[in-house]
N, C-alpha and C positions, 0 to 999 in steps of 0.2 A: 370113444375115444373123445370126438372134439363135441362131444356135451357141457363141459365146463367152460363157463363165460367168466367165471370171477377173476377181475383181474386185471381184467383186457386194455392193452396201452394204446394209446393214442396216440397219432402221428407226432403231434408236436410234443407229447412228454418223451417219446424215442429221443428225436433228433436231440432233447436234453440229455438225454445218456447214453449217447455215442460218443465211445474214448477210440483214440487213438490206438493201435496193436500196440506189444511190449516193445518197443526196441530191444532190451536189454535181452530179452528172449530169446527174440531174433538172432541176435550177435552171440547166443548160448549155444544155438542151435548150427547156426554154421561154426559155429566151432567145432562143435562132435561133429560132424560133417569132415572137417579138413583133417580132425586125428582118426577117422575110418581108414582101416589099410589100404587103401586103393587109390586109383590120382586121382587129384584131387580133380572139384567140379565132374568128374565122367560120367554121372546119373543125368547132367545137366539139365533141362526145367523141373526135374522129380527132384533134385534134391531141395530148388530156389520153392519149388510146392508147401515140403513139409517144413520147409523156414519160415513159412507162410502160417501154416498149420501151427506152427511152436507159440508166433504169436498171435493167433485170432485166440487161441485155448489160454494164452498168458501160461503156458507148462513148457516148458524142455522137455519133458515126458510124453510126448504125442499121444493121444488114447482115440482111438477109431473104432473103437468095441462095436459100437450101436452106428448103423447109417439107415438115414432114411431117404428117399426121393419125394420129395412135394409135388402134385400134379394139380396144378389149379386151372378145373375144369369152369369155360364160360361158353358162352354165345356172343355171334357178332352181327350185329343190326346190316351189314354191309356186304351181307351174303344178297342181299337184294335186288343187287347190283350185278349178278351175275360174274362174279366174282372167283370162284371157287369149282374145281370139279365134283364137287359132291353135296346134296345138303342138309341143311341145320342139323335134321336131326340125326345124322350120324355123331355129334356132339355125344349126345346121351349114350346112345349105343357103346359109342367104346368108352365113355366114363363106366358106366356099369360095368365091362370087360376086367378093368382096373379091379372092381370090389373080386371078380373070379379069376384075378392070375389070369386074363386069359389074353393080354397085349404084350408086344416085342418088348418092351420096356420091363414088363412083370418078370417074363422067361431071364431078362439079362439079370435080372436081378436074383432070383432066384439063385443061380449061377454063382454070386460074389456076395452073396448073404445080405442083401441091402430091402428094409422092410418097403412097403409103397403102401402112399394112401392119396386117395385122392379127395378131394374138396372141390363144393360146388360155391363157386364165388359169384356164379350167375350165365347159369344155364337155362335155355328159353324155359325149358319143362323138367319137373320134378322127377326125380329120380329115388332109387335108394342109396344112393351118393350122398352120403353128410352132407346136409346143408345148412348148418345154424349160422353160419357165416356167409351166406348167400345177401349179396346184396340187391340186387334185381334180378327179373327174367329176361336176360338180355340185352345189350345194350341196343341200342336207335340205331337209327341209317344215317352215316358220320354224312353223307350226302346231302340231306336234308335236314338236319339238328345234329347238335353234339353230341356224341356218344354217350354221354354222361353227365352229369352235373358234377361243378368242382367238387362237391359234398360227395358223390355218388364215388369219385376213385378216390378218394380217401378213406373213405370206408373197404374200398378193394383192397389199400394199401395196408389198411390199418389187420386186415383178416391174414393175410400173410403175417405180420409181424404176431399177431396172436398165436398162429400155429407154430411158430418157431418156440413161442414161453411155453407151449402145451409140450412140443416135444424136449425142450430141455428138463423140464419136470419127469418126465421117463427116463432120463440120462442118455439122449441121441447127443450124440458128436460131430459129426458130419452131416449136414444135405445135401443134396442133389434137387435144380429146379427143372419140373416138367411140367405140361401145360397139356390140354385139351381144348380145343375151339374152331372151330369151322370157320376158316376168313381172320385167322389171326395170323396169318401172315399180310393179310393186306394192312391191318390195321396196324403193324409193327412194322413196316415200310413208310407207314405213311408219318408215325412216332420217330423212326430213326432220320428220315428225309428234313423234318424241320427243326431235330434238334442238332441234328449233324451240318444242318444249314448246305444239305446235298440234294441235286437234282432228283426226283423219283424216279427216273431211269435208272440211275445210277442204282438206287436202293430197293429194285422193286426186280424179284426173281419169280417163276414160275410155281413156286409151291409147292402141293402134292400134285403138280403133273399138267400143270393150266397147256392149252393149246396157244398158237401163237396168235390167235384174235382173243384167247379170254386173258392175256397178260395184258395184249391193248386195253381190254376192259379194265383191267384192275388197274392199268396207271392212269387212266382217265378218271377213275370213282375215284381214285387218290388225289388225283390235281382238285376234283370239283369239291371234294371234303374240307381238303385244305383253304382256298379258295373261299369257301363258304365260311369254316368257321373261324380261321385268321385264329391260330393256336400262336402263343405268345411264346419265342422260346427260351425266354431266359424266366418261364416260369412250369417247370417241368410235368406241374401236376394239371396245371392246365392242357397243356400237351396230350396230355393222357385223358382229359377228359373228354376233349373235343374232337380224337381222330384217335384214340388209344381203346384198348379193350379192358374187361376184367379181369382176364387171364396175366395180361403184361402186371394190371395194378396190382396183383397178389401176389406175385412171382417178385416183385419189388419192391411188398411190403416183405418178402421171408430174405432177399438180402438186405432188408435194413432189419431186420430181427436177429441176424447172422451177427450184426455190429451191435445192438443191442445187447445180445445175451451171450453174447461171446464164441460162439459156434462160425468154423466156415464153412461159406456155402459155394457150390461148385457149379458155375453157367455150363450150360447147355447149349445148345447152338441159335440160331437165329433170332425165335423169340424172347428165349432167357435171356439173350444179349442185351436186345432195348431194353427189355427189367431191369438189367444191372447198371444199364447206360441212367433210365430214369432215376432211379436209387443214386446213384454216383451224382448225377445234377441235382436231387434233393438235398444229400448229407457227401459230400466227399470225401470222409473218412470212412464211408462204406467201401469203397474200393480197393483195401488194405486186408478184407474180409474176404475178398470175393479169389474163387481161383477157377481158370479157364483151362476147359477140357477138351474141346476139340473146335476147326474150323468148318464149320458150315458151307456146307455148297451152296447155300444162298451167295447174291453176290455181296451184299452190305457185310456179312458176319464179318470178315476181318477187315474192315472200315472200323468194326465197332469195338472191336478189340484194339484195334490200332490206339484207338481215341481213350480205352480204358487202361492203354499200355499196358495188357495183360499178352503173353504167350498161353500157345495150348500146347498139350503135349503129343496129340492125335490130328491128323494132317487125312481122315479118311474120306472123304468128300460126303459123309453121313447128310440125309436130312430128315430123317423120319420125324424127329421130337420126341415129343411124349418124354423127355430126362432121359434119352436111350443114350445120346452121347455120354454126356455125363456119368453114366453109371459106366459106362464103356471104362474109364482111366479109375474107378474105384481098384480094381485087382494094379494097374500099377504102383498108384499111390501104398497100396497094402503090401506090396514088393518093394517099394522102396522104405517103406517105416521097417521092415524085417531087416533092411540093411543096417538103417541107422541106428535100429535097437539091439542088434546079434553080432554083428564085425567084427571081429577083431579091432586093436587100434594099434598104431603103427608101436607107439610104446608097449605094448601084450607080446608080441612077436617079434621085440627086438629089433626090428629097423627101422633107420633113420627115416623121420617125416618128411612127406613131400613140400616144396614150398613153391609160393605163386613166383614165377617168373616173370621180372621185369621188362 
């Protein structure tokens, strides 16, 4: 599936092709909701999500027939600093389990008719996971040097854009973002701290279950990395290159690819939120192609969603990763779409239509 590299788009070209979502289509979708025989706005955020999807797809007739979760797999050199509960080898093990359908997200995907495709954009070892978009064998330890060069960060973003192009060709109409990369909550906290100009302590949680001492090491490592590399908050690619990771870069590319190819992309948890923030800082128009799924337990997630002006449907204190929170939203969206498409209108049942109260 991911062997075709013909027509790969550069970041520069992608930026030239991103356009605003269709305001007219969104208006038509909103009108359709108002005509459905139920109290106005009574499905809350679900209604707004369907309006956003209609605008992104540039069609009032929303189509969600094929859904896909993009799992960007990469390793992070920062694990050398003892900031994780498990070793780097776990990235490869779990990544291959995605191919076997043996991860939490895979089980959830089977329940809601969603396809799963892991992509190796930067794992430290070679596995059976498709790797034709791989940038490097894991990033460098950002407490000693930049995690990547600027060019490598751009390549990671372009890998995500390319994945969206390939899936668009195969008919996919809704994408969820997922990731696998030991150490990626550390890089995500670093990127978020710089881009939002918030303290490292505010933006850093326990990840996959760090002890109190582990959390202190994590915060210290991020502070040292930021001090050493001096990422430029006005240049999100510079921030990504110096203190980020290739899984974040790949997902940022997926968000940008969604805007290029007019496919709405669902944000997962904290790491995905950071990737969405990077994409939005590179191209503000990408924000309108994003759908929030849930508010992660990681402390910075809610702050990032607020910065993106996104409201999430689910508040379940999830922090599993893999795209699991984004996939959990899919059944809700499907149910909302069923009401949007098939519910009788006020005119059809000969009842006076509700009006907005002033």
